[in-house]
N, C-alpha and C positions, 0 to 999 in steps of 0.2 A: 391311095393310098389314107392315113392317119386318119381319123374322122375329125381331129383339134383342125390340123389342115387346110381340110376341105371346105370345113365352116369360116372359117377365118377367108378361102380364097371364092366364097361366096357369099359374105360379107363385103368383104371389098367391090367384085365386081358389083351386086346394090347399093354399095357404097355406105351400107350402114356401117354402125357399132356395136361392137361385142355386147350381147347380157352374159355373165355369169352370174347365176344362185349356185350361194352357200345355204347348207346349211350341213345335221347332224344325224350322221343315222342313227338310226333306235333311238330318235328323240320326238314324242317323246313313247311312243314304245315301235315296236318294227313292222304296225299294219299299221299306221298311219303314217308313219314314216317314208314307206314304199307310195302313196296313198299324194302324199305332199313333194315328190321326188317329181312324181307322173304329173300331177295338179306345178309349178313350176315350170314344165317341159312344156308342158302343150299352150302356158298363157305366157311363153314369149323367150320363153332362156335358154342363147346360145347354147348355153354349155352349164354341166352338172356338176357342182362342187360339193366332192363328198366327204363330208367331215368319219374320221378312224376315230373313234371317240376313246382317249388319255385318259390316263390317272393327276397326270401332272403335267398338264397345260403352257406352257410357260409362254405360251408367244398371245395368250389367246387372255381375254378380261374374262370381267363375271359373267355376263352373260352370255359366254362359250361356253366355259367353267363348271355356270349351271344345267347349260344343254350338257354336257362331257356328262353330269352326275345322274342330271336321269336315262340320260342311252345307257349309261350301267348299270342302274338300277333296274332298267326294263331288261337286262340279258344282253346285251348291245357286246358285239368283241369282233373280230380282226376276219374272221370268218362267214359266223353272219352279216359284214360290213359288204364281204365279196358274194354273199348271195343274195343282197339287195340289190346289188349290182344285176347278175344275171335275171334277176326278177324282174329291174328297170332294161334291161339290153330285148324282153323276150317284147317287150311293147314301143319303148319309142326306139330313135335312133342316134337322140341327145348325144354328143359327146361328150361322156363322164371322168374326172378328171377327182383323181385321192388327196387330201388336201391333209396327213397327220405329220406325229410322228416317229424317230430312231426302235425307241424302244421295242413296241407291241410287232417289228417288223423285223427284230429279231430274232425277241418271244418267237413266232412265225416257222422260221427262220428265210433267210433274206429269197436265198434265188428262190425258193419252194412259193414265197409268194411273189414276185414277178411272174414265176409260171402262172401261178391260180389267178393273178390281176390279169396274165389274156383269154385265160379262157371265159372268163367272166363278164369281159369285154370291157374292162378299165382302159383308156384310152393317152394317159397323164397323170404322174404319176411330183406330185407335190412334200416333199420329207421337210419339214419347217425350220429344227431344227442339226440338220445333218449340215458343221461347214466346207462351207468350201474345197477346202485340201482332205475332205474325206473322201469327195463324191464316186471317185478312183468305180471300185467294182460294181458297184448298186448304180450306176451309170451304165457300166458295159449292161447289167442284165435287161433295163430298160430297154436299150439300144436292140438287145438282141431277138425282143417281142413287143419289139414298132412298138413301146408303148415312152410319148413324148415327155423327156426329161423336163420339168419346170424348177427355176429359179427365180429364188426373190432375190428385190436389188432395192437397199431402204436409202432416206435422201444423205444418211451417213458412209454410206459402199465407199464416192468417192469413184473417182473419172477410173481410175486403171481398176479394180478391182471387177468396179461397176463393166468393165466392157472384160474380162476376165469370166465372170460370172454368164454376163448374153453373152458371148463363142461357147460355152460349153448347155447352153441350152433351150430344146426344140420346141416349139409347140407357144409357149408362148411365154413371153419371160413378165414376172409377177413383180412390176413395180409396186410397195407398200407407201400408202400416203404419208405417214408421218410414224417418227421413230415413235415406239411402245407395242402400247396391246392392241389388239381387237379390241371394238366394241362398237362404238356411235357415236358421233362427232356434228356438232352443229354446223360447222367450217373445221374447211382444213387450210394447212398452211403450204403457201404456195413452194415446198421445196421440190411438192414431187416432181412440178414441170422439168424442174432443172437435172435428177433424173433419165425423164421420160429422151428428155433430150437425148440427153447421154447416152441410152441405150438406141434406139436413133441413129446417134453416128458410127456406130459400130454395126449392129447390124440389122438386118430386112424382115424382123421375126419378129413377127406381131406384138404392141407389149402394151399391156391391163390392168389398170393401179386397181386397187382394195387399198384395204382396213379402212375405216370412220365412215364410207359413206349411207347417210342412213336417208336419205327424202330420194323421188325421180328427178325436184327440179339440184340437185349434188350432183348425182350422177350425170343428167345433161351439162353440166361444167364442164366435170371433170373430162366427160368423155371427146369432148373438144380438141384434147390436148393427145390424146391413143385409141387405142384401135381395141378397146373393148371398159367394163369393168365391172372388179366386181362388188356384188350386194351377199354380206354377209350378218353381220348382228341383228341389223333393224328386221332378219327375216326370222332370225332366232327368238326376237324380243315375242314376235305376234305365237310364236308352238310355246312360247310362256305362256303367252297372256290369256289364253283361248286354250289353250291343250285339253280341259273338261270338257269342250262342244269343237269335234272336230268336222260343224256343219258351218259353224263362225270363224274356226281356223285354215278350212281349203278356199272360203267364201272371200276372207284375204287374205288369203297369199295371190289365191286369183288375181285378185284388182290389181296391189303393188306392184307383181311383176307387172301382168298388162302394162298398169299405168306408166311403169319406168323406163318398161321398151317404147312407148312411142314415144318420150320422152329421152330418149336415146338415141332413136333409131337414124335421126340426122342429128349428129356434134354440132352443126351449127348454128341450129334451131335458136 
């Protein structure tokens, strides 16, 4: 069984909601980045979402754009991102999802990319700018290597398209909580709840909600209606704030992940 499927099965048996922590590979540098992912894993993250740095991240807001800039400036590449996953896999068994854009994958060579994802220990892939109509071969490559294919549903997807995306997704369906780009928000509009309901009408695949969730309290609230939450920009902001003080950075990431996991362990608290 794929590690993502096994994780959600384990969470369901414990009646727990999942916590997905996003960080950008290579931010602020490769060595610290590895330490941050390990810190998130041991502090309570159920799934690690590894951002592949890209120079034109249209779905991401300023916080993650700056992270991509730091990562690319530190020499991170898609090949080094996969090496980072290999090193993670030597130490922890936490499921790893790659979150990225199509161009770096095309430059790498799609068939080679999925082959190397498998050998590195990647469990899932989300290509944020790949339209549903072009999933085709990429999805087949993922299936051939037992890599979960994760689709994005937004509040604007509509019922018919939501069903098609949900039907074609494995691992988990990623529901975007807001229309727009990534970034922390003080509050979320309620549209994501309708999108979650539409997905759950179509499939039994776990549903996680991301984009804009910035505090443990928001994560707890969102977790009441889905199977897990993704927190990204809030963690990346800490990297930006404490990047010159590794000890403080690790301490703050660990505390945030631990507190958030405790908050969402039972989404009905």
